[in-house]
C-alpha positions as CSV (number, residue, x, y, z in Angstrom):
1,M,-11.6,6.5,1.8
2,T,-8.7,8.8,1.3
3,P,-7.3,9.4,-2.2
4,S,-4.0,7.7,-1.4
5,I,-5.7,4.4,-0.5
6,R,-7.9,4.6,-3.5
7,S,-4.9,5.2,-5.7
8,E,-3.1,2.1,-4.4
9,R,-6.3,0.1,-4.7
10,K,-6.3,0.6,-8.5
11,Y,-3.0,-1.5,-8.7
12,L,-4.3,-4.0,-6.2
13,E,-7.6,-4.5,-8.0
14,L,-5.8,-5.1,-11.3
15,L,-3.7,-7.8,-9.6
16,R,-6.9,-9.4,-8.2
17,I,-8.7,-9.4,-11.5
18,L,-5.7,-11.0,-13.2
19,A,-5.5,-13.5,-10.3
20,E,-9.1,-14.5,-10.9
21,S,-8.7,-15.0,-14.6
22,H,-7.5,-18.2,-16.2
23,E,-6.3,-16.5,-19.4
24,P,-4.4,-13.3,-20.3
25,L,-6.4,-10.1,-20.2
26,G,-5.9,-7.0,-22.3
27,A,-6.3,-3.3,-21.4
28,K,-9.9,-3.1,-22.8
29,R,-11.2,-6.1,-20.8
30,L,-9.4,-5.0,-17.7
31,S,-11.0,-1.5,-18.0
32,E,-14.4,-3.1,-18.2
33,K,-13.7,-5.3,-15.1
34,M,-12.3,-2.4,-13.2
35,A,-15.6,-0.4,-13.9
36,E,-17.6,-3.3,-12.5
37,R,-15.6,-2.8,-9.2
38,G,-16.1,1.0,-9.2
39,F,-12.8,2.1,-10.8
40,F,-13.5,3.9,-14.0
41,L,-10.3,3.9,-16.1
42,S,-9.8,4.4,-19.8
43,D,-7.9,1.8,-21.8
44,R,-4.9,4.2,-21.9
45,A,-5.0,4.6,-18.1
46,V,-5.1,0.9,-17.6
47,Q,-2.0,0.6,-19.8
48,Y,-0.2,3.1,-17.6
49,Y,-0.9,1.2,-14.5
50,L,0.1,-2.1,-16.1
51,Q,3.4,-0.7,-17.1
52,Y,4.2,0.0,-13.5
53,L,3.1,-3.5,-12.5
54,D,5.4,-4.9,-15.2
55,E,8.3,-2.8,-13.8
56,M,7.5,-4.2,-10.3
57,G,7.7,-7.8,-11.7
58,F,4.1,-8.5,-10.9
59,T,2.8,-8.9,-14.5
60,K,4.1,-10.1,-17.8
61,K,2.9,-9.7,-21.4
62,V,1.8,-12.8,-23.4
63,G,2.2,-11.7,-26.9
64,N,-0.8,-9.6,-28.1
65,R,-3.2,-11.6,-25.8
66,G,-2.8,-9.4,-22.7
67,R,-1.1,-9.9,-19.4
68,L,-0.8,-12.7,-16.8
69,L,0.5,-12.5,-13.2
70,T,4.0,-13.6,-12.5
71,E,4.8,-15.7,-9.4
72,A,5.5,-12.5,-7.5
73,G,2.2,-11.0,-8.7
74,I,0.3,-14.1,-7.5
75,A,2.0,-13.8,-4.1
76,E,1.2,-10.1,-3.9
77,S,-2.5,-10.7,-4.8
78,E,-2.9,-13.3,-2.2
79,S,-1.6,-11.1,0.6
80,A,-4.0,-9.3,2.9
81,L,-5.0,-5.8,1.6
82,V,-3.4,-3.9,4.5
83,D,-0.2,-5.9,4.3
84,E,0.0,-5.1,0.6
85,R,-0.4,-1.4,1.2
86,I,2.2,-1.2,4.0
87,G,5.0,-2.1,1.7
88,F,3.6,-0.6,-1.5
89,I,3.9,3.1,-0.6
90,I,7.5,3.2,0.4
91,S,8.5,0.7,-2.3
92,R,7.0,3.0,-4.9
93,L,8.7,6.1,-3.6
94,E,12.1,4.4,-3.4
95,Q,11.7,3.2,-7.0
96,L,10.8,6.7,-8.0
97,A,13.9,8.2,-6.3
98,F,16.0,5.6,-8.1
99,R,14.5,6.5,-11.5
100,S,15.0,10.3,-11.1
101,T,18.2,11.5,-12.7
102,F,18.3,15.2,-11.7
103,D,21.8,16.7,-11.4
104,P,21.8,19.9,-9.4
105,A,25.3,20.9,-10.7
106,T,23.9,21.2,-14.2
107,A,20.2,21.6,-13.5
108,T,19.4,18.8,-15.9
109,G,17.8,15.4,-15.7
110,S,14.5,14.2,-14.5
111,V,12.7,14.9,-11.2
112,A,9.9,13.0,-9.4
113,Y,6.5,14.6,-9.4
114,N,3.1,14.4,-7.8
115,L,0.0,14.7,-10.0
116,S,-3.1,16.4,-8.7
117,F,-6.6,16.3,-10.3
118,V,-8.7,19.5,-10.1
119,R,-12.1,20.3,-11.5
120,E,-11.7,22.6,-14.5
121,G,-13.9,25.2,-12.9
122,D,-11.8,25.3,-9.7
123,L,-8.5,25.7,-11.6
124,P,-8.1,29.5,-11.2
125,A,-8.7,29.4,-7.5
126,V,-6.6,26.3,-6.9
127,T,-3.6,27.8,-8.8
128,A,-3.9,31.0,-6.8
129,A,-3.6,28.8,-3.7
130,F,-0.6,27.1,-5.2
131,D,0.9,30.5,-6.0
132,E,0.6,31.6,-2.4
133,V,2.8,28.7,-1.3
134,A,5.3,29.3,-4.1
135,T,5.6,33.0,-3.3
136,A,6.2,32.2,0.4
137,G,8.8,29.6,-0.4
138,Y,7.1,26.6,1.2
139,G,6.8,24.2,-1.7
140,F,9.6,21.7,-2.4
141,L,10.1,23.4,-5.9
142,N,8.1,26.6,-6.0
143,T,6.8,26.1,-9.5
144,Y,4.2,23.7,-11.0
145,R,2.9,22.7,-14.4
146,I,-0.7,22.4,-15.6
147,V,-1.4,19.3,-17.6
148,D,-4.5,18.4,-19.6
149,S,-3.3,15.6,-21.9
150,D,-2.6,12.8,-19.5
151,P,-4.7,9.6,-19.6
152,R,-4.9,9.5,-15.8
153,I,-6.8,12.8,-15.7
154,P,-10.6,12.2,-15.3
155,D,-13.1,14.0,-17.6
156,G,-13.9,17.5,-16.5
157,H,-10.6,17.8,-14.6
158,V,-7.2,19.3,-15.2
159,G,-3.9,17.9,-13.8
160,I,-1.3,19.9,-11.9
161,M,2.2,18.6,-11.7
162,T,4.3,19.5,-8.6
163,A,7.8,18.3,-7.7
164,C,8.0,15.5,-5.3
165,S,10.7,15.7,-2.5
166,V,11.9,12.1,-3.2
167,T,13.9,13.8,-5.9
168,L,16.3,14.7,-3.1
169,D,16.7,11.1,-2.2
170,G,17.5,10.3,-5.8
171,V,20.1,13.1,-6.0
172,L,21.9,11.9,-2.8
173,Q,21.9,8.3,-3.9
174,K,23.5,9.1,-7.2
175,M,26.2,11.0,-5.3
176,G,27.0,7.7,-3.5
177,I,25.3,8.8,-0.2
178,P,23.2,6.0,1.3
179,T,19.8,7.5,1.9
180,K,16.8,6.1,3.8
181,L,13.4,7.9,3.6
182,E,12.0,7.6,7.1
183,Y,9.2,9.9,8.1
184,A,6.6,12.4,7.0
185,G,5.5,15.0,9.5
186,R,3.8,18.2,10.5
187,I,6.3,20.9,10.9
188,A,5.4,24.0,13.0
189,V,7.1,27.3,12.2
190,D,6.8,30.3,14.5
191,E,7.1,34.1,13.8
192,R,10.9,34.0,14.4
193,G,11.3,31.3,11.8
194,S,12.1,28.5,14.3
195,A,10.7,25.2,13.3
196,G,10.0,21.8,15.0
197,F,8.0,18.7,14.2
198,L,4.6,18.2,15.9
199,D,4.0,14.6,14.6
200,L,6.0,12.1,12.6
201,I,4.7,9.0,10.8
202,G,7.1,6.3,9.6
203,Y,6.8,5.4,5.9
204,R,7.6,1.8,6.5
205,G,4.8,1.2,9.1
206,T,1.8,2.8,7.5
207,S,-0.8,1.7,5.0
208,V,-1.9,5.3,4.2
209,D,0.4,7.9,2.7
210,P,1.1,10.2,5.8
211,L,1.0,13.4,3.8
212,H,-2.5,12.7,2.6
213,L,-3.5,11.7,6.1
214,F,-2.4,15.0,7.6
215,I,-4.2,17.0,5.0
216,S,-7.4,15.1,5.0
217,A,-7.6,15.1,8.8
218,G,-7.3,18.9,8.8
219,L,-4.1,18.9,10.8
220,T,-2.3,21.6,8.8
221,S,-2.5,25.4,8.8
222,I,-0.6,26.0,5.6
223,N,-2.6,29.1,4.7
224,R,-1.7,30.8,8.0
225,L,1.9,29.7,7.4
226,V,2.2,31.4,4.0
227,T,0.3,34.5,4.9
228,T,1.7,35.2,8.4
229,R,4.9,33.1,8.3
230,A,3.7,31.1,11.4
231,G,1.7,27.9,11.0
232,V,1.9,24.2,10.3
233,G,3.1,22.7,7.1
234,L,4.4,19.4,5.8
235,A,7.9,18.0,5.4
236,N,9.6,14.7,5.3
237,V,12.8,13.3,6.8
238,R,15.5,11.0,5.4
239,A,18.6,9.7,7.2
240,V,22.1,9.7,5.8
241,P,25.5,8.9,7.3
242,A,26.7,11.7,9.6
243,A,30.1,11.5,7.8
244,A,28.4,12.7,4.6
245,R,27.3,16.1,6.1
246,Y,29.6,18.3,4.0
247,R,28.5,16.6,0.8
248,V,24.9,16.9,1.7
249,E,25.3,20.6,2.5
250,V,26.9,21.2,-0.9
251,T,24.1,19.2,-2.6
252,V,21.4,21.2,-0.8
253,G,23.1,24.4,-1.7
254,L,23.2,23.5,-5.4
255,M,19.5,22.5,-5.3
256,E,18.6,25.8,-3.7
257,E,20.3,27.5,-6.6
258,C,18.0,25.5,-8.9
259,G,14.9,26.8,-7.1
260,F,14.3,24.0,-4.5
261,A,13.3,25.1,-1.0
262,F,14.5,23.8,2.3
263,P,13.8,24.7,5.9
264,A,16.3,27.1,7.7
265,G,19.8,25.7,7.8
266,G,19.1,23.6,4.7
267,G,17.1,21.1,6.8
268,I,20.3,19.4,7.8
269,G,20.7,17.9,11.3
270,E,18.4,20.4,13.0
271,F,14.9,20.3,14.5
272,N,13.5,18.3,17.4
273,L,14.3,14.9,15.8
274,P,15.9,11.8,17.5
275,K,19.7,12.2,17.6
276,H,22.0,9.4,16.4
277,P,25.8,9.4,16.7
278,Y,26.3,8.0,13.2
279,R,23.2,9.2,11.3
280,L,22.2,12.7,10.1
281,S,18.6,13.8,9.5
282,V,17.9,15.8,6.3
283,V,14.5,17.5,6.1
284,A,12.8,18.6,2.9
285,L,9.6,20.7,2.6
286,S,6.8,18.8,0.8
287,G,5.4,19.7,-2.6
288,M,2.1,18.7,-1.0
289,N,2.0,22.0,0.9
290,M,0.6,23.5,-2.3
291,V,-2.2,20.9,-2.4
292,G,-2.8,21.4,1.3
293,N,-3.3,25.1,1.0
294,A,-6.0,24.6,-1.7
295,V,-7.7,21.9,0.4
296,E,-7.8,24.2,3.4
297,K,-9.7,26.7,1.2
298,G,-12.3,24.1,0.5
299,Y,-11.3,22.8,-2.9
300,A,-11.6,19.1,-3.7
301,I,-8.3,17.7,-5.0
302,K,-7.1,14.1,-5.5
303,T,-3.4,13.6,-5.7
304,E,-1.2,10.7,-6.8
305,I,2.0,11.2,-4.8
306,G,5.1,10.0,-6.7
307,A,3.2,9.8,-10.0
308,G,6.3,9.6,-12.2
309,T,9.3,11.5,-13.4
310,V,9.5,14.5,-15.7
311,S,12.4,16.5,-17.2
312,F,13.4,19.3,-14.8
313,E,13.2,21.9,-17.6
314,K,9.5,21.0,-18.1
315,I,8.5,21.9,-14.6
316,A,11.1,24.5,-13.6
317,D,9.8,28.0,-14.4
318,A,6.6,26.4,-15.8
319,T,4.1,27.9,-13.3
320,G,0.8,28.3,-15.1
321,S,1.9,26.7,-18.4
322,R,0.4,23.7,-20.1
């Protein structure tokens, strides 16, 4: 089972447990029931996941007694597991883009992030792999932050926070540019710097996060990319109105000044992507390239893509800090 499916299963199992209960359940009891199903979460971690379910409208608090499912939560829990996952991934990313507040003109506000879990003993080697990607300029934001005080981090592990590229979608939306996140893909770069997609997976038709899938299937060569400048990395694609091209170019330029990385040409309207007379493709490098490089080196990493938002100043220029 891939980390992405297991991550989404935590939410789905919480919904199912609540659906099976005839009374409100609190975090402590939910933690115990989750453990019975093979998901070992602290009370604080359960509270974190419940807050997200509250935001989605699937659960509601009943005083100090705990939580119950709403009508929407009941409907969600009754759906087939695959059907639930298909809509869950893109909905979560879209919500995260909406919640991010980053303003590239002032370099302030919050950015979306991914949270990776690494064994403490592997941390020096894993951060070295992350540094290789950062130095080569193939992360979305070429910095990361080490975290060890988050309730989601398992015992014996350390968290690493990297910027998630849906931050770009949030920036464009707040500029009034309609944005639709469409694909994740493998992007091949040759010695001359020319790039093109080898595979694309649509976010709206998959039950597995595509970036996790590419990494776990061994379909990347990120280490070769960062060491020889020719290899296969990860990127994603969103569509905007073609008439917004100039505004998108300005926005990408401002984000590059803030330290964000884009493919050649700003990732705007290039590559071997389907052409549309009224829509423009905008490509962003994925923050998961850092994770992929470490996985290629043999290190076990679990990552929650789109784990939340964090102040830009806490992750910018934060490489190696805690």
